[in-house]
N, C-alpha and C positions, 0 to 999 in steps of 0.2 A: 109768481113764485119768488120767495125771498131768497136772498143771497145764500143764507145758511142751508137752504134746501137744495142749492146747486153745488154744494161742496162734496168732494169725494176724498177718501183717505188713501194716501200713498205710503206704504211701509217700505223703509229703506233697509239695506243689508245690515246695518248696525242695530236694527230693531226699532229705531225711532220712526215716528209717523209725521207726515205732513198733511195738512188739509189744503186742497187746491180746488180751484173752480172746475166744475165738470166741463169736459171738452178741452182742458189744457193738454198740450202735447208733451211728449217725453222731453223734448228740448226745453220747453217752458219750465218744467220741473228742475231740469239741470241748471238753468240760469238762476232759478230761485234759490238754489243751494249755493251757487257762486258763479260769477261771470266766466272764470277760467274753465270750470267744468262745462258750462254751456257751450263755450267755443270748441272744446275738445270732444263734444258728444258725437259719436259715430252712429250709435244705435241704442236701443234699450232692450232689456229683458223684462217681460212683464208676466205676471201670473195672477189670475183672479184670486182674491182672498177666499180661502177655502178650497181652491183648486189644486191640482197636482202638477200640471204641465206648464212649463215656461215657454214663452214665445218670444222669438227675436224679432223686434219691430224697428221701423224707421224712426228717426228723430221726430218726424211729423205725425207719428201715431197719436191719436186723440184718446185721452183717458176718460172714460165715461162711467166707470164704476170703481169700487174699492179694489186696489191692486197692490201686490208686492212689486217693487221696481228696482232694477239694477241699471245704472248708466254704463254703457259700453264706450270706452275710449281706445286709442291705439295701444294702450298698455294692458288692456283687458284680455283674458283668455279667449273671449268670444270674437275679438277683432279678426282673427284669422278666418273665422267662419263667414264674416261679412265680406272680407276680401275675396274669398272663394266664391261667394255668390256673384260678385262682380265678374270673376273669372269665367263663370258659367255664361254670363252675357257676352263676354269677349269671345268665347267659343261660338256662341250662336250667331253673333255678327260676322265672324270670320267664315263660318259655314255657309251662311246665306250670301256672302260675297262670292264664294266659289260655286255654290249650288242654290241659286235663287228659288228653285222649285221646292226646297226643303220646307216641311211643315213642322213648326216647333210645338212641342207639347209642354213638358215641365222641365225645369232645370235647377234643382235645389243644391245647396251645399251639403256636405256630409262631414263626418268626423275626420276623414283623411283627404278630402278634396271636394269634388263636385261631380255631378253627371247631368246630361241633358238627353231627354227622350225625343226622338225626331221620327218623322215619317216622310214618305215621298222621295227618298234619296237612298241610294245603295252605297253604304260606307263599310269598308273593312279596314283591317289593321294597316294595310298598305297606304291608305289615304290619310293617315293621321299626321304624317310628317308635313304634308302640304298644308293641312289645316292649321297645324301648329305654327308654321312659318307665317301664315296670315294673321294668326292671333298675336304673334310678336309685333307685327306691324301695327295692329290696333293698340297694343300696349304702348308702343313707342310714340304713337300719335298723341297720347295723353288726352283723350277726349273727356271733357267734363260729363258727369252723369247728372241729368236734370230730371227731377220727379215732376210729372205732369198729371193733373187730375182731369179726367174726361167723363162726361155723362155716360151712364151705363148704355143707353141706346146707341150713342155714337161709337162706343167701344165695340159693341156687337157688330156694327156695320163695317168696322175695320177688318173683321175676320170672316168675311163671306166665304173665303176659300180654306178656312182652317177650323174644322169642327172640334178640334181638341180645345182650342182657346174659347170657342163658343160654349162648349160644355162647362168649362171653368166659370165663365160668366153667368151661365144659367143655373149653376149649382152653388159653388162656393161664394159667388158674389151676387146671388139672386136678389138679396135684400138691400143692396147698396145702390144709392142714387148715382154716386160717382165712383170710379175706380181709378187706380193709379197705373201709369206707364213710366218706364225709365227710358230716357232718350240719350243716346250717345252718337254724336255726329248725325248722319242721316238715317240712323237705324234706331228702332225702339222695340220694347217688349212689354207686354202686360205683366205687371209684377207688383207685389206688396212691398218689396224691399226687405231689409235695408241693404244699402250699397255704400261703398267708399266714394269719395268725391270725384275720382277720375280713374280712367283705365290705366293711367301711368303709375298708380299706386300698386298695381299688380307687378311685383318685382320679377317673378319667374313663374313660368307656366310649363306644364307637361301633360300631354294626352297619354293615357295609360293603356287603355284597351277598349274593345268594342264588344258588346253582348246584345242579347235581345231581352225585352221586357214587355210584359202585358200592360196595356193601357189601364191605368187605375190599379195595377197589381192584380187584376182579375183574369184568371186563365180563360174565362169565357169571352174575353175581349180580344181584339186583334193584337198582334205582336208588333212592337216598335223597335227601332234601333236605339240602343243606349250607349252613349259615349262617355267614358269615365276619364276624368282628368284631375289634376291637382294644381295648387298655386301656393306660392310663398312670397314673403317680402324680398327675399334675396336668392341669388343663385346658390350661395353656400348652403342655405337652409334646404333648398330643393335637392341639392346633391346629397346632403346627409339623409334626407328622406328616401331618395332613390336607393342609397346604399342599404338602409334598413329594410327597404322593400325587397331588395335583391336577396338579403340574408333570410328574410321571412319566407320568400319563395323557396329557397333551398330547404327551409325547415318545415314547409307546408305539411300539416299533419296528414293530409290525404295522400301525398306522395310517400311520406315515411310510413304511413299506415299500410300502404300497399307493399312497399319494399320489405317491411318487417312482418307482413302477413298478420296485421293486428285486427283489421275490421274491413268490411265492405258494405256499400249501400248499392243495391242492385235494382235495376229498373223492374225486373220481374217480381221482386218481393215488395216493392212499393217505395215511394220517395220518403226521405226523412226517417227511415226505419232501419237503423244500423244492425248489421249482423256481426257479432263478435266472434272472431276465429280463436282457436286455442291460445295463441300468443296474447291476443288482446284481452281475453277473459282472464288470463293469468295475472296481468297487471291490475285489472279491475278487482279481482279477488283479493289481491294484496292491499289495495286501497280500502276495500271494504273491511278487511280484517283489522286494519289500523283503526278505523272508526269504531268497529265493534269493541275493540279493546278499550278505547276511550269511553264509549258508552257504558261498558260494563264497570269500569273503574268509577264512573260518575253516577251509578245507580239508576240507569235507564232500564225500563222493561221493554222488551222487543214485542212489537205487535205487527199484525199484517191486515191490510184492508184489500178488498177486491178491486179489480181494474174497472169495474162497471158498477154504477149506482143508478137508482131511480133519480130523475131530475128533481124530485121533491126535496132531496137532500141539498142540492145546490140552491134551490129557492129559499130554503130555510137558512142557509148560511149567508145568503146574499150574493153568492158568486154568479148565480145564473144571469142576473141582469148585466154583469160586467163581462162574462166569459161565454155567453151563449154562442156568439159568432165564431169563437175559437174552439168550440167543443165538437167532438164527434158524437152526434145524436142519432138515435134510431128508436123505433117503436117495437114493442113486443106485447101482443095481446092488448092493444090499445093503450098501453102505458109507455111513457117516454123514458128512455134510459140514455145515459151518456158515459163515455169513457172519462175517467176522472182527470181533470186538469190540475189537481193538487190533492194533497193527502190530509190537510188539516181538518176538514169536516168529518172525515172518517174517524180521526183520533178524538174529536169532540164527542162523536157518537159513542165511542167506547167508554169515555169517561162518564157520559150521561147514563150509561147502563148500570153504573154502580152507585152505592150509597157511601158517602165519604165523611169522615170526621177530620177535624183539624190535625189529629194525630197521624192521619194517613198522608197528609200533604207535606211536601210537594210530590205530585205524581208525575213521572217522567216517562214518556213514550218515545220509542225510536223505531223507524222503519226505513228500509231502503226501498222507497215506494216508486214504482213505475207510473208515470203520468203521461198524458197525451194532450197536445195542443195543436190545433189545425192551422199551422202557419201557411202563408201563401207559398206555393211551390217555387216561385221565383226567389223567395227569401231563404230557402233551404240551402245549407252549405256544410258538407261534411258532418262533423260532430258538433260544430258550433251552433247550428240551428237545425233541429230535428222535430219530427212529429212525436216520437216516443223518446222519453228520457227518464232517468232515475235520479231521485233526490235523496241525499242522506239526511232525511227529515228527522227533526226532533221537536216534540211539543210537550210543554210542561204546564201543569195546572198548579198555581202557586198562590198562597195567601199574599195580599198586597204587602204586608210587612216583611216578607221574605224575598222580595224581588231582588234586593241587592246581593244577597248570598248566592242566589241562583245565577244571576248575571255574571258574578265573579267567577263561578265555576265554569260557565260557558266560555267566558273570555280565556280562561286557562286552556280549555280545549282548543279554541281557535288559534291561540298563539302557539300551542304545541304543534298544530298542523302546519302553520305557516313557517315556523322556525325549522321544522323537520325538513322542509324543502328549501330552506334558506332564501325565502322570498321576502323582499322588502315590501312594506305595506304602510298605508296611511289609514287613519281612523277618522270617522266623522260621527258626530252626534246630531241626529235629526229630531227637532223638537216639534211641539204641538202646532198643527195647522189651525187656521181659523175654524174650519169645519171639522168637528171631532165629536167623539162620544166619550162619556165618562165625566166624573165630577172634577172641578178645579183642584180639589184636595188630592185626588188620586193622581192626576196629571203632574201636579207640582211635586208630589212625593216621588213619582216614577222618574221624572226628569232629574230630580235631585239625586236619586239613587244611581242613575246611569252616569251622571257627572262624577259622583263620588267614586264609582268604580274606576272610571278613567283617570281621575286625579290621583287616586291611591296607587295606580300603576305607574304614575309619573310619565305618562305618555302624552305627547302633543296631539291635539285633535282639533279639527274644524267643527264649528257649530253651524249646522245648516238650519237656520231659523225657519220654522214653518214647514220643513220638509218631512216631518214624521208622517206615518200612515194615519188615516183618520181614526184608527182604533188604538193608537199608542205611539210613543216615541221609539226610536231604534238606534242601534249602533251599527254602522256599516264599515266594512273593511274593503279596501281596494289595494291590490298588489301589483307589482311590476315584474315582468318577465325578463329573460336574458337580452331581449332586443329593446328594452325600454318601453314596451307597450303596457298600458294600464288595463287591468281586468277587474270587473266587479267580483268581489269575493264573498266571504262569509258574512252573515248578518245575524243580529239578535233583535227581535221585534217584540214589543209588549202589545197585547191585544185585549182591549176591554169590550170589543164588539161581539165576537163570537160567543163568549160565555153568556152574554145577554140574550143573543138570538136563540141559543140552545137551552136557555134557562138552567145553566149549570150552577150547582151549589155544593156546599159542604157545611157541616154542622160545626160551629165554632166552640170555643171554650165556654162561651156563655149559653150554650145549648140553642142558639139561634142560627138560622140559615144565613150563609154569607156567600158572596159571589167571588170565585177565584179569578185571578188574572191568567190569561193564556200567554205563554211565551213561545214564539216560533224561533227556531234556530237551525242553521245549516252550516256545516263545517267546510264542505267543499262547494256547496250549491248543487248543480247538477253534475253527476259523474261524467256525462258526455262532454260538457264544456271544460271541466277540470282536466279530464284525460287529454282532450285536444290541446289545452294549454301546456300540459306536461310534455307531450310529444314534441311540441315546437320549442318549449323552453329548454329542454335537454337535447334537442335535435336527435331524438331517438336513443341517446346515450343515458338510459335510465340508471338510477342508482342500483347497486347490487340487489337490494331487497325487492325492487320492482321488476328487474330485468327478466324477460321471458326465459332466456337462457343465461345462466349466471356464470358457468365455467364450461369451456370447451377443451377437452383433452386431445392433444395432437401427437400421435406416434410418429417418430422420425422415419420408421421403416416398417415393413410388414411384420418382422419378427418382434416388434415392440407392441403389437396390438394386445397381447395378453396382459402386459403390465399397464397399458392404457386402460383396459377394461377393469383391472384391479383398482386403479386410482379412481376411475369413474364410480365404481361400486362404493368405495369409501365415501366419496362426496355425496352420492345419492343416499346413502345410509344416514347421512347427517341432514337430509332434507333439502339438499341443494339441487337446483335444476341444471343438469349436466348432460353433455353429449360428447361422443367420441367422433372426431373427424376421420371419416373413412375415405376411400378412393386412393388413386395413385398420384395425386398432385404432390408437388414439392412442399417441404415444410414452410418455406416462405409464402407460397400461395395459400396454404391452409391458414397461416397466421393472418394474411391479408384478408381472407374470407371472413375469419372471425371478427376482425376489425370492422369490415363492411357490414357485418350482421349485428354490430353494436353489442358484442359479448364483452362483459367487463373484464374477464380474465381468460387467458389462454395458457394452458399447462402443457409444456412440451416434454415428452418422455422418450428416452432411448435406452440403450443397453447400460450406459454409465449410470443413469438415474435408477434403473431397475436394481443394479447391484448395490447401490448405496442407499436405496429406499428414499430417494429424493425426487424432486421435480424442478424443472426450470419454469419460472412464472413470467409471463408477459401480460401487460394490461393493454387496454384499447388505446392508450396514449403512446403505445410503442415503447414503453419502458420495460426493462428486463432485469430479472434477478435469478442467478443460477444457484444450483446446489442447495435448494431449499428443502428442509425437512418437511415431509408431508403433514406431520402432526402440527408443526408450527403454522403452516399455511391454513390448515383446517381451523386452528384456533383463531387466526386472524379473520377468516371468513365468518365464523360465528359472531365475533365481536362486531364486525362491519355490518352484518345483517341485523343484529340485535339493536345496534345504535342508529340504524337507518342513515348511515353516512351517505352524503350526496355523491362523492367521488371515490373511485377505487384508490386506496392509499397504501397498498402493501409494498409497492415498489417505489423507492425514493427517486427523486429527480437526480 
């Protein structure tokens, strides 16, 4: 084999490419770029050219095919993930010091920390402090981590009493002649890595909680004990994280949802299938009406597709191969059907049912479409991960030359949504991957048009080279909530694939058939995820236009109820959601109850207010304004609702 035949391509983050010898390691590539980078290499992020998924790998990882590569150093965002992987090993070593009988399964890092699944030992929350103390001893000892390669057969023999590790060796590592272990002091663990150089680099650790988890995430398998923890470079960073976590726990949408009677997920009705109570449905209806107005202003036609389709549709669209395991499938009269995991094939089918001229395009369809995905039960969590969820879907069928105008309009809609909630956000342009469909000319034009849209808006944006979908480039939005947490948000995606699969066409000005480009867009994403985020972002204190109860009228005494009802009727007549506080509690207690119920405004009325035709107004921030003309207050409420202001602002500080 010639040398040229043993070369592979490595694409770097700046878009440049290196040609390196097949089998070169991540560290070799780093040194070839510069000796300083080689010395600083902690890990690498690799992705096969044409693939979608990045993998965090050790510096010793051998590159055997064309890949995209990012070198991870201590200054990289991914460094903390490597540190937490080592913290998982610190936990496992500490656990087995205290409980030698513990059988280790898997222990990966996560976005917020790490977890380790174990068997053969009974651990609860009361045991965490002791394990944590032992972990701190392991960190203080500053044991070097050494990567050791061992023959596959020898590795299997080391786990005679641990069937979980044997399963990993016989499945994930079945084709490997040698496998890697990481050794620290007298303890070791089967692991691909990567890790930091020593346990002492873990500046601060904290065990968070204990739960159960099925082996391999399969509910048909046995249940293991899962211990969650986190790690940071310093105690200061850890304390800041724990404070954010404490605040997040206070804002947990499941807790607030129960207190405000927004939704429930009941065992008898099924996992991941939320039931929206009147209060919750009120919020969702307002969110939906907002999108409906934006769609109407932007020329969308509302469509509706069924919850169930024959699987022939998913095979035609190409989704069946990717989503079969996540779909709810069943047979009727020897035909296979499935609950829809997405709405776009249904919209393509509607377009395919018509005959279109260039004069008709663009065609814009919108649907609040309920979809279903069969997540593992252990992954379901409140509204953040459900089996049934609703997407504010939009699909457009556009001539290639009109892509920029349509994307501009969609960006206007997205920015309208995010600015309405005063959400800070970042934008990324994801460009053509190596594996893609569509001509070079169309891709170059589409990427140029997306860049032009972003540049014209004078917005800073990241370019995520090669991160576009195989069917087209996209613009992704990520926003930050009140606790500084990042959320994936709206998206605009160009699709050259589905029009091809469905053989969609329109007659152009030249009387020839042409292929439209399909544009996918969502302004919220899923209502469930966005609703969850809003609950926690506002801590239940929804803006006036969203609040399930907008005004509560509080009579100061029994003889004030008639005037309270009169005020409530005026508010109700203006379309506001209003209630009168009854019962014999004191005014102070009624005001406190309104505050606890997250009501934006409390209106207190008594004999003086009745005679003057006024009200006293208090907001949920406990600010007060007396002797307010009712018409003035109503005028303010109308304006606050119409402008969708985030905070009640009738009463000045």
